[in-house]
KOLKESE-797227 format. One record per residue (C-alpha): residue in one letter; residue number from 0; x, y, z. Coordinates in Angstrom, 3 decimals, always signed. Layout:
// KOLKESE-797227
+------+-----+----------+----------+----------+
: rest :  nr :       c1 :       c2 :       c3 :
+------+-----+----------+----------+----------+
:    A : NUM :        X :        Y :        Z :
...
+------+-----+----------+----------+----------+
END
This chain:
// KOLKESE-797227
+------+-----+----------+----------+----------+
: rest :  nr :       c1 :       c2 :       c3 :
+------+-----+----------+----------+----------+
:    M :   0 :  -24.227 :  -10.367 :  +11.949 :
:    D :   1 :  -25.140 :   -6.903 :  +13.545 :
:    R :   2 :  -24.388 :   -3.751 :  +11.767 :
:    T :   3 :  -21.128 :   -3.002 :  +14.075 :
:    A :   4 :  -19.630 :   -6.303 :  +13.493 :
:    W :   5 :  -20.429 :   -5.884 :   +9.664 :
:    D :   6 :  -18.834 :   -2.323 :   +9.774 :
:    A :   7 :  -15.741 :   -3.857 :  +11.656 :
:    V :   8 :  -15.198 :   -6.487 :   +9.039 :
:    T :   9 :  -15.564 :   -4.298 :   +6.206 :
:    R :  10 :  -13.236 :   -1.880 :   +7.733 :
:    Q :  11 :  -10.882 :   -4.416 :   +8.215 :
:    Y :  12 :  -11.278 :   -5.686 :   +4.645 :
:    L :  13 :  -10.708 :   -2.097 :   +3.098 :
:    A :  14 :   -7.761 :   -1.377 :   +5.451 :
:    G :  15 :   -6.087 :   -4.835 :   +4.561 :
:    E :  16 :   -6.456 :   -4.462 :   +0.804 :
:    L :  17 :   -5.289 :   -0.970 :   +1.021 :
:    S :  18 :   -2.289 :   -1.830 :   +2.942 :
:    L :  19 :   -1.555 :   -4.715 :   +0.526 :
:    R :  20 :   -1.586 :   -2.398 :   -2.479 :
:    L :  21 :   +0.814 :   +0.075 :   -0.470 :
:    A :  22 :   +3.147 :   -2.467 :   +0.420 :
:    R :  23 :   +3.663 :   -3.679 :   -3.420 :
:    L :  24 :   +4.088 :   -0.025 :   -4.200 :
:    Q :  25 :   +6.722 :   +0.461 :   -1.237 :
:    V :  26 :   +8.577 :   -2.366 :   -2.612 :
:    A :  27 :   +8.618 :   -0.735 :   -6.107 :
:    A :  28 :  +10.001 :   +2.721 :   -4.661 :
:    A :  29 :  +13.559 :   +3.139 :   -5.481 :
:    D :  30 :  +13.608 :   +6.332 :   -3.430 :
:    R :  31 :  +14.056 :   +5.837 :   +0.335 :
:    K :  32 :  +11.876 :   +8.878 :   +0.977 :
:    N :  33 :   +8.852 :   +7.439 :   -1.078 :
:    S :  34 :   +9.277 :   +4.244 :   +0.587 :
:    E :  35 :   +9.031 :   +5.673 :   +4.061 :
:    A :  36 :   +6.113 :   +7.880 :   +2.973 :
:    L :  37 :   +4.300 :   +4.519 :   +1.917 :
:    K :  38 :   +5.185 :   +2.998 :   +4.886 :
:    S :  39 :   +3.610 :   +5.943 :   +6.958 :
:    L :  40 :   +0.527 :   +5.459 :   +4.808 :
:    R :  41 :   +0.208 :   +1.900 :   +5.320 :
:    V :  42 :   +0.464 :   +2.508 :   +9.162 :
:    E :  43 :   -2.481 :   +5.169 :   +8.778 :
:    A :  44 :   -4.378 :   +2.799 :   +6.592 :
:    E :  45 :   -4.406 :   +0.202 :   +9.439 :
:    M :  46 :   -5.216 :   +2.715 :  +12.162 :
:    L :  47 :   -7.688 :   +5.164 :  +10.545 :
:    P :  48 :  -11.605 :   +4.852 :  +10.249 :
:    S :  49 :  -12.891 :   +3.521 :   +7.229 :
:    W :  50 :  -14.124 :   +6.922 :   +6.249 :
:    A :  51 :  -10.521 :   +8.563 :   +6.225 :
:    L :  52 :   -9.158 :   +5.870 :   +3.851 :
:    G :  53 :   -9.934 :   +7.797 :   +0.814 :
:    C :  54 :   -7.317 :  +10.555 :   +1.925 :
:    V :  55 :   -4.653 :   +7.831 :   +2.140 :
:    V :  56 :   -5.564 :   +6.547 :   -1.363 :
:    S :  57 :   -5.338 :  +10.271 :   -2.622 :
:    R :  58 :   -1.847 :  +10.821 :   -0.869 :
:    A :  59 :   -0.667 :   +7.341 :   -1.883 :
:    L :  60 :   -1.441 :   +8.075 :   -5.475 :
:    E :  61 :   +0.602 :  +11.344 :   -5.221 :
:    V :  62 :   +3.586 :   +9.303 :   -4.079 :
:    A :  63 :   +2.994 :   +6.797 :   -6.610 :
:    E :  64 :   +2.812 :   +9.357 :   -9.440 :
:    E :  65 :   +6.349 :  +10.643 :   -8.092 :
:    I :  66 :   +7.782 :   +6.951 :   -8.337 :
:    C :  67 :   +6.635 :   +6.732 :  -11.724 :
:    S :  68 :   +8.237 :   +9.994 :  -12.718 :
:    E :  69 :  +11.548 :   +9.020 :  -11.214 :
:    S :  70 :  +11.493 :   +5.806 :  -13.097 :
:    L :  71 :  +10.978 :   +7.642 :  -16.286 :
:    D :  72 :  +13.668 :   +9.991 :  -15.388 :
:    R :  73 :  +16.034 :   +7.013 :  -15.122 :
:    G :  74 :  +14.762 :   +5.695 :  -18.341 :
:    D :  75 :  +13.733 :   +2.593 :  -16.546 :
:    W :  76 :  +10.557 :   +1.459 :  -18.583 :
:    L :  77 :  +10.252 :   -1.890 :  -17.038 :
:    A :  78 :  +10.125 :   -0.437 :  -13.632 :
:    F :  79 :   +7.620 :   +2.434 :  -15.020 :
:    N :  80 :   +5.186 :   -0.259 :  -16.655 :
:    S :  81 :   +5.011 :   -2.417 :  -13.267 :
:    Q :  82 :   +4.598 :   +0.802 :  -11.045 :
:    L :  83 :   +1.814 :   +2.263 :  -13.641 :
:    A :  84 :   -0.021 :   -1.208 :  -13.287 :
:    M :  85 :   +0.242 :   -0.887 :   -9.383 :
:    C :  86 :   -0.931 :   +2.843 :   -9.621 :
:    S :  87 :   -3.842 :   +1.792 :  -11.846 :
:    D :  88 :   -4.830 :   -1.050 :   -9.495 :
:    L :  89 :   -4.802 :   +1.324 :   -6.457 :
:    F :  90 :   -6.892 :   +3.800 :   -8.192 :
:    E :  91 :   -9.530 :   +1.319 :   -9.170 :
:    F :  92 :   -9.554 :   -0.282 :   -5.815 :
:    G :  93 :  -10.171 :   +3.346 :   -4.359 :
:    V :  94 :  -13.169 :   +4.177 :   -6.713 :
:    C :  95 :  -14.623 :   +0.540 :   -6.566 :
:    A :  96 :  -14.377 :   +0.606 :   -2.657 :
:    G :  97 :  -16.114 :   +4.031 :   -2.562 :
:    L :  98 :  -13.143 :   +5.760 :   -1.197 :
:    M :  99 :  -12.893 :   +8.349 :   -3.778 :
:    R : 100 :  -14.260 :   +9.324 :   -6.979 :
:    D : 101 :  -13.296 :   +8.673 :  -10.630 :
+------+-----+----------+----------+----------+
END
């Protein structure tokens, strides 16, 4: 496999994995605004070049923080714990994929 083909496969893998994590968060969002923001980030993850995916992860973590805060405000500990696990997974993915620093 030549370098160009390898880069394309890697980009598709990273975009797919990121999109999957964003979809899970989107389902967990109780607020329509946050759900729409994550939907938009999924589209970006699938369209942007791999070098730009770190920005998508960072912005998604900001939305995820808001989602978790809203669950805490409502006193919904079950949702908070689930969302927190998804946030942690998203952060670890970003770091391990080399898209962001820890």
